[in-house]
Backbone and ligand atoms as CSV (ligand in chain L), in Angstrom:
chain,resi,resn,atom,element,x,y,z
A,1,UNK,N,N,118.098,105.848,106.602
A,1,UNK,CA,C,118.475,106.506,105.358
A,1,UNK,C,C,117.595,107.715,105.062
A,2,UNK,N,N,116.655,108.034,105.957
A,2,UNK,CA,C,115.785,109.170,105.646
A,2,UNK,C,C,116.490,110.493,105.874
A,3,UNK,N,N,117.378,110.543,106.881
A,3,UNK,CA,C,118.062,111.800,107.196
A,3,UNK,C,C,119.559,111.536,107.314
A,4,UNK,N,N,120.336,112.186,106.459
A,4,UNK,CA,C,121.780,112.114,106.614
A,4,UNK,C,C,122.387,113.361,105.983
A,5,UNK,N,N,123.604,113.660,106.368
A,5,UNK,CA,C,124.255,114.890,105.922
A,5,UNK,C,C,125.494,114.560,105.104
A,6,UNK,N,N,126.003,115.536,104.383
A,6,UNK,CA,C,127.246,115.356,103.632
A,6,UNK,C,C,128.329,114.832,104.574
A,7,UNK,N,N,129.095,113.874,104.107
A,7,UNK,CA,C,130.225,113.293,104.837
A,7,UNK,C,C,129.802,112.329,105.943
A,8,UNK,N,N,128.520,112.126,106.173
A,8,UNK,CA,C,128.098,111.114,107.142
A,8,UNK,C,C,128.536,109.735,106.647
A,9,UNK,N,N,128.810,108.840,107.576
A,9,UNK,CA,C,129.100,107.455,107.204
A,9,UNK,C,C,127.799,106.673,107.214
A,10,UNK,N,N,127.507,105.986,106.124
A,10,UNK,CA,C,126.271,105.208,106.023
A,10,UNK,C,C,126.637,103.737,105.907
A,11,UNK,N,N,126.064,102.918,106.757
A,11,UNK,CA,C,126.293,101.474,106.693
A,11,UNK,C,C,125.081,100.833,106.026
A,12,UNK,N,N,125.279,100.271,104.842
A,12,UNK,CA,C,124.179,99.621,104.122
A,12,UNK,C,C,124.224,98.128,104.410
A,13,UNK,N,N,123.190,97.622,105.067
A,13,UNK,CA,C,123.137,96.205,105.417
A,13,UNK,C,C,122.192,95.474,104.469
A,14,UNK,N,N,122.400,94.184,104.264
A,14,UNK,CA,C,121.432,93.433,103.440
A,14,UNK,C,C,120.101,93.318,104.174
A,15,UNK,N,N,119.052,93.139,103.433
A,15,UNK,CA,C,117.752,92.901,104.077
A,15,UNK,C,C,117.848,91.619,104.896
A,16,UNK,N,N,117.279,91.660,106.065
A,16,UNK,CA,C,117.407,90.510,106.954
A,16,UNK,C,C,116.071,89.793,107.126
A,17,UNK,N,N,115.347,89.686,106.046
A,17,UNK,CA,C,114.053,89.041,106.103
A,17,UNK,C,C,114.175,87.590,105.657
A,18,UNK,N,N,113.750,86.679,106.511
A,18,UNK,CA,C,113.853,85.256,106.180
A,18,UNK,C,C,113.150,84.954,104.851
A,19,UNK,N,N,112.047,85.653,104.618
A,19,UNK,CA,C,111.270,85.386,103.410
A,19,UNK,C,C,111.917,85.938,102.149
A,20,UNK,N,N,112.971,86.740,102.302
A,20,UNK,CA,C,113.714,87.260,101.146
A,20,UNK,C,C,115.164,86.769,101.241
A,21,UNK,N,N,115.437,85.528,100.872
A,21,UNK,CA,C,116.816,85.022,100.983
A,21,UNK,C,C,117.784,85.867,100.147
A,22,UNK,N,N,118.978,86.075,100.686
A,22,UNK,CA,C,119.985,86.873,99.975
A,22,UNK,C,C,120.611,86.024,98.879
A,23,UNK,N,N,120.623,86.548,97.650
A,23,UNK,CA,C,121.238,85.844,96.527
A,23,UNK,C,C,122.706,86.234,96.394
A,24,UNK,N,N,122.960,87.532,96.426
A,24,UNK,CA,C,124.329,88.039,96.454
A,24,UNK,C,C,124.247,89.485,96.911
A,25,UNK,N,N,125.370,90.170,96.951
A,25,UNK,CA,C,125.383,91.536,97.462
A,25,UNK,C,C,124.256,92.369,96.859
A,26,UNK,N,N,123.460,92.951,97.718
A,26,UNK,CA,C,122.381,93.869,97.343
A,26,UNK,C,C,121.280,93.231,96.494
A,27,UNK,N,N,121.263,91.920,96.418
A,27,UNK,CA,C,120.204,91.258,95.641
A,27,UNK,C,C,119.533,90.189,96.502
A,28,UNK,N,N,118.227,90.285,96.646
A,28,UNK,CA,C,117.495,89.277,97.405
A,28,UNK,C,C,116.442,88.634,96.510
A,29,UNK,N,N,115.986,87.473,96.936
A,29,UNK,CA,C,114.960,86.727,96.196
A,29,UNK,C,C,113.589,87.111,96.766
A,30,UNK,N,N,112.780,87.799,95.959
A,30,UNK,CA,C,111.472,88.250,96.442
A,30,UNK,C,C,110.325,87.406,95.879
A,31,UNK,N,N,110.609,86.194,95.439
A,31,UNK,CA,C,109.550,85.386,94.847
A,31,UNK,C,C,108.497,84.953,95.869
A,32,UNK,N,N,108.804,85.152,97.152
A,32,UNK,CA,C,107.780,84.851,98.165
A,32,UNK,C,C,106.547,85.738,97.930
A,33,UNK,N,N,106.756,86.969,97.452
A,33,UNK,CA,C,105.603,87.835,97.160
A,33,UNK,C,C,104.802,87.269,95.979
A,34,UNK,N,N,105.496,86.700,95.019
A,34,UNK,CA,C,104.796,86.092,93.870
A,34,UNK,C,C,103.939,84.907,94.337
A,35,UNK,N,N,104.474,84.142,95.285
A,35,UNK,CA,C,103.710,82.972,95.762
A,35,UNK,C,C,102.469,83.414,96.546
A,36,UNK,N,N,102.572,84.537,97.235
A,36,UNK,CA,C,101.380,85.072,97.918
A,36,UNK,C,C,100.337,85.464,96.873
A,37,UNK,N,N,100.786,86.088,95.797
A,37,UNK,CA,C,99.852,86.472,94.729
A,37,UNK,C,C,99.213,85.232,94.100
A,38,UNK,N,N,100.035,84.208,93.863
A,38,UNK,CA,C,99.512,82.990,93.242
A,38,UNK,C,C,98.481,82.305,94.137
A,39,UNK,N,N,98.580,82.540,95.449
A,39,UNK,CA,C,97.653,81.901,96.390
A,39,UNK,C,C,96.248,82.515,96.313
A,40,UNK,N,N,96.135,83.750,95.842
A,40,UNK,CA,C,94.784,84.327,95.813
A,40,UNK,C,C,94.685,85.703,95.184
A,41,UNK,N,N,95.775,86.249,94.705
A,41,UNK,CA,C,95.747,87.619,94.175
A,41,UNK,C,C,95.259,87.701,92.747
A,42,UNK,N,N,94.038,87.215,92.518
A,42,UNK,CA,C,93.474,87.217,91.157
A,42,UNK,C,C,91.965,87.083,91.275
A,43,UNK,N,N,91.263,87.282,90.159
A,43,UNK,CA,C,89.842,86.930,90.120
A,43,UNK,C,C,89.672,85.846,89.060
A,44,UNK,N,N,88.697,84.985,89.277
A,44,UNK,CA,C,88.403,83.958,88.278
A,44,UNK,C,C,87.380,84.521,87.302
A,45,UNK,N,N,87.636,84.412,86.010
A,45,UNK,CA,C,86.707,84.944,85.006
A,45,UNK,C,C,86.646,83.989,83.831
A,46,UNK,N,N,85.439,83.870,83.266
A,46,UNK,CA,C,85.289,83.005,82.097
A,46,UNK,C,C,85.930,83.684,80.891
A,47,UNK,N,N,86.530,82.898,80.032
A,47,UNK,CA,C,87.075,83.470,78.803
A,47,UNK,C,C,85.929,83.721,77.834
A,48,UNK,N,N,86.183,84.486,76.823
A,48,UNK,CA,C,85.147,84.791,75.847
A,48,UNK,C,C,85.144,86.261,75.530
A,49,UNK,N,N,83.988,86.753,75.100
A,49,UNK,CA,C,83.873,88.151,74.709
A,49,UNK,C,C,84.139,89.089,75.875
A,50,UNK,N,N,84.647,90.253,75.569
A,50,UNK,CA,C,84.923,91.249,76.609
A,50,UNK,C,C,83.606,91.890,77.041
A,51,UNK,N,N,83.296,91.873,78.366
A,51,UNK,CA,C,82.034,92.476,78.800
A,51,UNK,C,C,82.062,93.997,78.660
A,52,UNK,N,N,80.885,94.586,78.522
A,52,UNK,CA,C,80.764,96.039,78.435
A,52,UNK,C,C,81.325,96.666,79.727
A,53,UNK,N,N,82.232,97.609,79.553
A,53,UNK,CA,C,82.961,98.166,80.694
A,53,UNK,C,C,82.065,98.803,81.741
A,54,UNK,N,N,80.939,99.374,81.287
A,54,UNK,CA,C,80.077,100.091,82.234
A,54,UNK,C,C,78.879,99.269,82.694
A,55,UNK,N,N,78.904,97.961,82.455
A,55,UNK,CA,C,77.735,97.153,82.825
A,55,UNK,C,C,77.649,96.922,84.333
A,56,UNK,N,N,78.768,97.043,85.047
A,56,UNK,CA,C,78.751,96.892,86.510
A,56,UNK,C,C,79.152,98.229,87.124
A,57,UNK,N,N,78.189,98.966,87.681
A,57,UNK,CA,C,78.557,100.259,88.269
A,57,UNK,C,C,79.446,100.092,89.501
A,58,UNK,N,N,80.452,100.935,89.614
A,58,UNK,CA,C,81.357,100.914,90.770
A,58,UNK,C,C,81.367,102.324,91.372
A,59,UNK,N,N,81.062,102.453,92.670
A,59,UNK,CA,C,81.096,103.788,93.289
A,59,UNK,C,C,82.481,104.431,93.099
A,60,UNK,N,N,82.481,105.736,92.857
A,60,UNK,CA,C,83.730,106.444,92.542
A,60,UNK,C,C,84.787,106.245,93.648
A,61,UNK,N,N,84.344,106.374,94.896
A,61,UNK,CA,C,85.297,106.271,96.003
A,61,UNK,C,C,85.951,104.889,96.024
A,62,UNK,N,N,85.147,103.847,95.802
A,62,UNK,CA,C,85.676,102.481,95.803
A,62,UNK,C,C,86.656,102.285,94.651
A,63,UNK,N,N,86.288,102.813,93.485
A,63,UNK,CA,C,87.167,102.664,92.316
A,63,UNK,C,C,88.499,103.347,92.572
A,64,UNK,N,N,88.457,104.526,93.172
A,64,UNK,CA,C,89.707,105.255,93.413
A,64,UNK,C,C,90.572,104.556,94.456
A,65,UNK,N,N,89.921,104.062,95.509
A,65,UNK,CA,C,90.705,103.352,96.537
A,65,UNK,C,C,91.316,102.073,95.981
A,66,UNK,N,N,90.548,101.399,95.148
A,66,UNK,CA,C,91.053,100.175,94.535
A,66,UNK,C,C,92.250,100.486,93.644
A,67,UNK,N,N,92.140,101.551,92.868
A,67,UNK,CA,C,93.268,101.929,91.993
A,67,UNK,C,C,94.485,102.338,92.805
A,68,UNK,N,N,94.259,103.025,93.929
A,68,UNK,CA,C,95.385,103.387,94.806
A,68,UNK,C,C,96.097,102.121,95.294
A,69,UNK,N,N,95.311,101.128,95.699
A,69,UNK,CA,C,95.901,99.880,96.196
A,69,UNK,C,C,96.622,99.144,95.071
A,70,UNK,N,N,96.046,99.217,93.872
A,70,UNK,CA,C,96.635,98.507,92.727
A,70,UNK,C,C,97.960,99.122,92.293
A,71,UNK,N,N,98.288,100.283,92.827
A,71,UNK,CA,C,99.565,100.929,92.467
A,71,UNK,C,C,100.763,100.191,93.054
A,72,UNK,N,N,100.528,99.288,94.018
A,72,UNK,CA,C,101.633,98.526,94.629
A,72,UNK,C,C,102.418,97.778,93.551
A,73,UNK,N,N,103.730,97.934,93.564
A,73,UNK,CA,C,104.583,97.301,92.554
A,73,UNK,C,C,105.324,96.076,93.099
A,74,UNK,N,N,105.014,95.695,94.331
A,74,UNK,CA,C,105.660,94.503,94.890
A,74,UNK,C,C,107.160,94.652,95.079
A,75,UNK,N,N,107.585,95.851,95.407
A,75,UNK,CA,C,109.033,96.100,95.532
A,75,UNK,C,C,109.604,95.497,96.818
A,76,UNK,N,N,108.764,95.349,97.840
A,76,UNK,CA,C,109.237,94.780,99.106
A,76,UNK,C,C,109.851,95.788,100.058
A,77,UNK,N,N,109.811,97.067,99.707
A,77,UNK,CA,C,110.393,98.087,100.590
A,77,UNK,C,C,109.684,98.105,101.946
A,78,UNK,N,N,108.381,97.813,101.939
A,78,UNK,CA,C,107.625,97.796,103.197
A,78,UNK,C,C,108.152,96.697,104.117
A,79,UNK,N,N,108.493,95.552,103.535
A,79,UNK,CA,C,109.030,94.436,104.320
A,79,UNK,C,C,110.396,94.809,104.883
A,80,UNK,N,N,111.220,95.419,104.030
A,80,UNK,CA,C,112.566,95.788,104.450
A,80,UNK,C,C,112.542,96.840,105.559
A,81,UNK,N,N,111.551,97.730,105.507
A,81,UNK,CA,C,111.489,98.819,106.488
A,81,UNK,C,C,110.939,98.347,107.831
A,82,UNK,N,N,110.152,97.285,107.801
A,82,UNK,CA,C,109.457,96.857,109.020
A,82,UNK,C,C,110.406,96.141,109.987
A,83,UNK,N,N,110.439,96.524,111.249
A,83,UNK,CA,C,111.296,95.815,112.207
A,83,UNK,C,C,110.881,94.358,112.401
A,84,UNK,N,N,109.652,94.018,112.044
A,84,UNK,CA,C,109.183,92.632,112.157
A,84,UNK,C,C,109.256,91.883,110.821
A,85,UNK,N,N,109.738,92.555,109.777
A,85,UNK,CA,C,109.734,91.967,108.425
A,85,UNK,C,C,108.330,91.512,108.033
A,86,UNK,N,N,107.371,92.358,108.308
A,86,UNK,CA,C,105.990,92.018,107.971
A,86,UNK,C,C,105.688,92.408,106.528
A,87,UNK,N,N,104.880,91.586,105.862
A,87,UNK,CA,C,104.452,91.889,104.493
A,87,UNK,C,C,102.998,92.356,104.476
A,88,UNK,N,N,102.527,92.823,105.609
A,88,UNK,CA,C,101.108,93.177,105.712
A,88,UNK,C,C,100.696,94.274,104.734
A,89,UNK,N,N,101.565,95.275,104.502
A,89,UNK,CA,C,101.159,96.357,103.604
A,89,UNK,C,C,101.005,95.832,102.179
A,90,UNK,N,N,101.919,94.987,101.771
A,90,UNK,CA,C,101.829,94.386,100.430
A,90,UNK,C,C,100.542,93.563,100.295
A,91,UNK,N,N,100.325,92.651,101.240
A,91,UNK,CA,C,99.146,91.779,101.157
A,91,UNK,C,C,97.867,92.612,101.268
A,92,UNK,N,N,97.897,93.626,102.123
A,92,UNK,CA,C,96.715,94.473,102.289
A,92,UNK,C,C,96.379,95.200,100.996
A,93,UNK,N,N,97.402,95.684,100.296
A,93,UNK,CA,C,97.146,96.380,99.032
A,93,UNK,C,C,96.520,95.424,98.028
A,94,UNK,N,N,97.046,94.210,97.973
A,94,UNK,CA,C,96.538,93.253,96.980
A,94,UNK,C,C,95.126,92.776,97.328
A,95,UNK,N,N,94.864,92.577,98.611
A,95,UNK,CA,C,93.507,92.172,99.022
A,95,UNK,C,C,92.536,93.326,98.774
A,96,UNK,N,N,92.950,94.535,99.107
A,96,UNK,CA,C,92.077,95.702,98.945
A,96,UNK,C,C,91.684,95.933,97.503
A,97,UNK,N,N,92.650,95.818,96.611
A,97,UNK,CA,C,92.357,96.176,95.222
A,97,UNK,C,C,91.228,95.324,94.648
A,98,UNK,N,N,91.105,94.088,95.139
A,98,UNK,CA,C,90.018,93.227,94.669
A,98,UNK,C,C,88.775,93.352,95.549
A,99,UNK,N,N,88.964,93.476,96.848
A,99,UNK,CA,C,87.815,93.469,97.770
A,99,UNK,C,C,86.910,94.676,97.549
A,100,UNK,N,N,87.455,95.745,97.007
A,100,UNK,CA,C,86.664,96.957,96.818
A,100,UNK,C,C,85.795,96.907,95.563
A,101,UNK,N,N,86.083,95.995,94.657
A,101,UNK,CA,C,85.370,95.958,93.380
A,101,UNK,C,C,84.388,94.793,93.329
A,102,UNK,N,N,83.251,94.970,92.660
A,102,UNK,CA,C,82.263,93.882,92.590
A,102,UNK,C,C,82.858,92.589,92.046
A,103,UNK,N,N,83.749,92.719,91.042
A,103,UNK,CA,C,84.336,91.517,90.436
A,103,UNK,C,C,85.179,90.735,91.438
A,104,UNK,N,N,85.749,91.432,92.405
A,104,UNK,CA,C,86.623,90.772,93.363
A,104,UNK,C,C,85.915,90.274,94.597
A,105,UNK,N,N,84.681,90.759,94.796
A,105,UNK,CA,C,83.967,90.396,96.036
A,105,UNK,C,C,83.582,88.916,96.055
A,106,UNK,N,N,83.410,88.328,94.877
A,106,UNK,CA,C,82.913,86.944,94.799
A,106,UNK,C,C,83.843,85.973,95.546
A,107,UNK,N,N,85.155,86.158,95.379
A,107,UNK,CA,C,86.118,85.221,95.993
A,107,UNK,C,C,86.829,85.842,97.187
A,108,UNK,N,N,86.239,86.877,97.778
A,108,UNK,CA,C,86.976,87.645,98.789
A,108,UNK,C,C,87.366,86.811,100.015
A,109,UNK,N,N,86.473,85.914,100.443
A,109,UNK,CA,C,86.781,85.140,101.660
A,109,UNK,C,C,87.933,84.173,101.424
A,110,UNK,N,N,87.818,83.403,100.335
A,110,UNK,CA,C,88.880,82.437,100.045
A,110,UNK,C,C,90.200,83.174,99.799
A,111,UNK,N,N,90.095,84.308,99.114
A,111,UNK,CA,C,91.312,85.048,98.760
A,111,UNK,C,C,92.084,85.467,99.999
A,112,UNK,N,N,91.415,86.138,100.920
A,112,UNK,CA,C,92.142,86.679,102.072
A,112,UNK,C,C,92.700,85.547,102.942
A,113,UNK,N,N,91.936,84.469,103.089
A,113,UNK,CA,C,92.427,83.356,103.916
A,113,UNK,C,C,93.654,82.711,103.282
A,114,UNK,N,N,93.596,82.520,101.957
A,114,UNK,CA,C,94.731,81.859,101.283
A,114,UNK,C,C,95.965,82.750,101.259
A,115,UNK,N,N,95.764,84.037,101.028
A,115,UNK,CA,C,96.926,84.933,100.939
A,115,UNK,C,C,97.600,85.109,102.303
A,116,UNK,N,N,96.788,85.215,103.353
A,116,UNK,CA,C,97.374,85.353,104.699
A,116,UNK,C,C,98.066,84.050,105.103
A,117,UNK,N,N,97.459,82.920,104.764
A,117,UNK,CA,C,98.088,81.634,105.074
A,117,UNK,C,C,99.457,81.528,104.376
A,118,UNK,N,N,99.499,81.929,103.099
A,118,UNK,CA,C,100.767,81.860,102.356
A,118,UNK,C,C,101.788,82.839,102.929
A,119,UNK,N,N,101.313,84.024,103.321
A,119,UNK,CA,C,102.213,85.014,103.938
A,119,UNK,C,C,102.860,84.413,105.192
A,120,UNK,N,N,102.071,83.744,106.003
A,120,UNK,CA,C,102.611,83.127,107.216
A,120,UNK,C,C,103.593,82.008,106.879
A,121,UNK,N,N,103.223,81.199,105.873
A,121,UNK,CA,C,104.104,80.088,105.468
A,121,UNK,C,C,105.463,80.593,105.010
A,122,UNK,N,N,105.481,81.746,104.356
A,122,UNK,CA,C,106.733,82.279,103.805
A,122,UNK,C,C,107.670,82.801,104.892
A,123,UNK,N,N,107.143,82.996,106.100
A,123,UNK,CA,C,108.001,83.418,107.200
A,123,UNK,C,C,108.037,84.909,107.458
A,124,UNK,N,N,107.069,85.653,106.914
A,124,UNK,CA,C,107.006,87.080,107.225
A,124,UNK,C,C,106.544,87.268,108.669
A,125,UNK,N,N,106.945,88.400,109.264
A,125,UNK,CA,C,106.573,88.659,110.649
A,125,UNK,C,C,105.185,89.269,110.776
A,126,UNK,N,N,104.798,89.504,112.011
A,126,UNK,CA,C,103.484,90.091,112.272
A,126,UNK,C,C,103.562,91.613,112.246
A,127,UNK,N,N,102.420,92.229,111.995
A,127,UNK,CA,C,102.325,93.697,112.009
A,127,UNK,C,C,102.139,94.163,113.451
A,128,UNK,N,N,102.940,95.158,113.855
A,128,UNK,CA,C,102.742,95.729,115.192
A,128,UNK,C,C,102.502,97.242,115.100
A,129,UNK,N,N,101.908,97.658,114.003
A,129,UNK,CA,C,101.526,99.072,113.794
A,129,UNK,C,C,102.711,100.017,113.958
A,130,UNK,N,N,103.831,99.655,113.360
A,130,UNK,CA,C,105.027,100.492,113.419
A,130,UNK,C,C,104.961,101.652,112.415
A,131,UNK,N,N,104.248,101.441,111.323
A,131,UNK,CA,C,104.028,102.444,110.259
A,131,UNK,C,C,105.264,102.735,109.416
A,132,UNK,N,N,106.367,102.017,109.654
A,132,UNK,CA,C,107.556,102.236,108.818
A,132,UNK,C,C,107.257,101.861,107.368
A,133,UNK,N,N,106.384,100.877,107.174
A,133,UNK,CA,C,106.035,100.441,105.821
A,133,UNK,C,C,105.433,101.594,105.023
A,134,UNK,N,N,104.478,102.271,105.633
A,134,UNK,CA,C,103.796,103.383,104.962
A,134,UNK,C,C,104.796,104.502,104.639
A,135,UNK,N,N,105.719,104.749,105.570
A,135,UNK,CA,C,106.692,105.826,105.368
A,135,UNK,C,C,107.616,105.532,104.193
A,136,UNK,N,N,107.934,104.249,103.983
A,136,UNK,CA,C,108.910,103.898,102.940
A,136,UNK,C,C,108.292,103.537,101.607
A,137,UNK,N,N,106.995,103.294,101.570
A,137,UNK,CA,C,106.368,102.811,100.326
A,137,UNK,C,C,106.502,103.851,99.207
A,138,UNK,N,N,107.122,103.478,98.093
A,138,UNK,CA,C,107.276,104.443,97.001
A,138,UNK,C,C,105.963,104.766,96.296
A,139,UNK,N,N,104.956,103.940,96.488
A,139,UNK,CA,C,103.660,104.176,95.844
A,139,UNK,C,C,102.626,104.752,96.810
A,140,UNK,N,N,103.076,105.120,97.981
A,140,UNK,CA,C,102.227,105.780,98.974
A,140,UNK,C,C,100.987,104.953,99.353
A,141,UNK,N,N,101.185,103.629,99.438
A,141,UNK,CA,C,100.114,102.760,99.942
A,141,UNK,C,C,99.977,103.047,101.441
A,142,UNK,N,N,98.758,103.244,101.900
A,142,UNK,CA,C,98.570,103.622,103.303
A,142,UNK,C,C,98.146,102.421,104.162
A,143,UNK,N,N,98.345,102.584,105.474
A,143,UNK,CA,C,98.009,101.493,106.394
A,143,UNK,C,C,96.489,101.314,106.541
A,144,UNK,N,N,95.700,102.199,105.956
A,144,UNK,CA,C,94.245,101.975,105.983
A,144,UNK,C,C,93.911,100.661,105.272
A,145,UNK,N,N,94.755,100.280,104.331
A,145,UNK,CA,C,94.524,99.000,103.648
A,145,UNK,C,C,94.771,97.823,104.592
A,146,UNK,N,N,95.698,98.007,105.553
A,146,UNK,CA,C,95.911,96.937,106.541
A,146,UNK,C,C,94.664,96.771,107.398
A,147,UNK,N,N,94.026,97.888,107.726
A,147,UNK,CA,C,92.779,97.794,108.501
A,147,UNK,C,C,91.728,97.024,107.698
A,148,UNK,N,N,91.681,97.290,106.390
A,148,UNK,CA,C,90.702,96.557,105.559
A,148,UNK,C,C,91.074,95.075,105.508
A,149,UNK,N,N,92.345,94.784,105.364
A,149,UNK,CA,C,92.777,93.379,105.347
A,149,UNK,C,C,92.342,92.677,106.626
A,150,UNK,N,N,92.525,93.332,107.758
A,150,UNK,CA,C,92.117,92.716,109.025
A,150,UNK,C,C,90.614,92.477,109.064
A,151,UNK,N,N,89.843,93.452,108.582
A,151,UNK,CA,C,88.384,93.267,108.554
A,151,UNK,C,C,88.000,92.118,107.629
A,152,UNK,N,N,88.620,92.072,106.458
A,152,UNK,CA,C,88.328,90.993,105.504
A,152,UNK,C,C,88.662,89.635,106.118
A,153,UNK,N,N,89.782,89.577,106.831
A,153,UNK,CA,C,90.222,88.308,107.415
A,153,UNK,C,C,89.265,87.858,108.507
A,154,UNK,N,N,88.888,88.788,109.378
A,154,UNK,CA,C,87.976,88.434,110.490
A,154,UNK,C,C,86.624,87.986,109.922
A,155,UNK,N,N,86.137,88.739,108.921
A,155,UNK,CA,C,84.846,88.373,108.332
A,155,UNK,C,C,84.931,86.980,107.707
A,156,UNK,N,N,86.005,86.696,107.024
A,156,UNK,CA,C,86.159,85.388,106.367
A,156,UNK,C,C,86.256,84.275,107.404
A,157,UNK,N,N,86.967,84.531,108.492
A,157,UNK,CA,C,87.107,83.504,109.531
A,157,UNK,C,C,85.772,83.213,110.206
A,158,UNK,N,N,84.979,84.271,110.414
A,158,UNK,CA,C,83.706,84.094,111.127
A,158,UNK,C,C,82.653,83.414,110.259
A,159,UNK,N,N,82.781,83.556,108.952
A,159,UNK,CA,C,81.731,82.997,108.089
A,159,UNK,C,C,82.245,81.806,107.311
L,1,SF4,S1,S,106.523,99.212,99.648
L,1,SF4,FE1,FE,104.532,99.773,98.767
L,1,SF4,S2,S,104.766,99.313,96.568
L,1,SF4,FE2,FE,106.438,98.244,97.614
L,1,SF4,S3,S,105.579,96.147,98.036
L,1,SF4,FE3,FE,105.183,97.414,99.856
L,1,SF4,S4,S,103.083,98.194,99.540
L,1,SF4,FE4,FE,103.838,97.502,97.531
């Protein structure tokens, strides 16, 4: 769908991702992404008074990268674009947004292991560096986050 001309015939097929069951024409169930988030896409924090916003310094570059990753809206376009139906870009964005910030570093090992485990359970495919996900992402999430996800996963497995 990236290149077509007037009068071209376009065949629109349903997404063929096992993890996104088809509900009806042009509508799929994307709650598998919600279950990945529930597995680890959060930080644990005590309730109570709001802490002073500037009490934990965050390097500018880390803050910006984290915000870029947090722009992911969970649309699933990356999964639909991937020939393997991989959700790596989605999971990488969610892992990155927390792993880059001090508040998220505390649970980083458990988070990445649980989210990747849930991603596998849901039936998403493996990443083979096709880059179609990055090309289709409406929020311009880059595959550099997948590299970070892989590093986070290896570090968590080794320790
Ligand atoms: S296409 Fe981009 S915004 Fe949509 S789920 Fe994937 S990473 Fe997130």
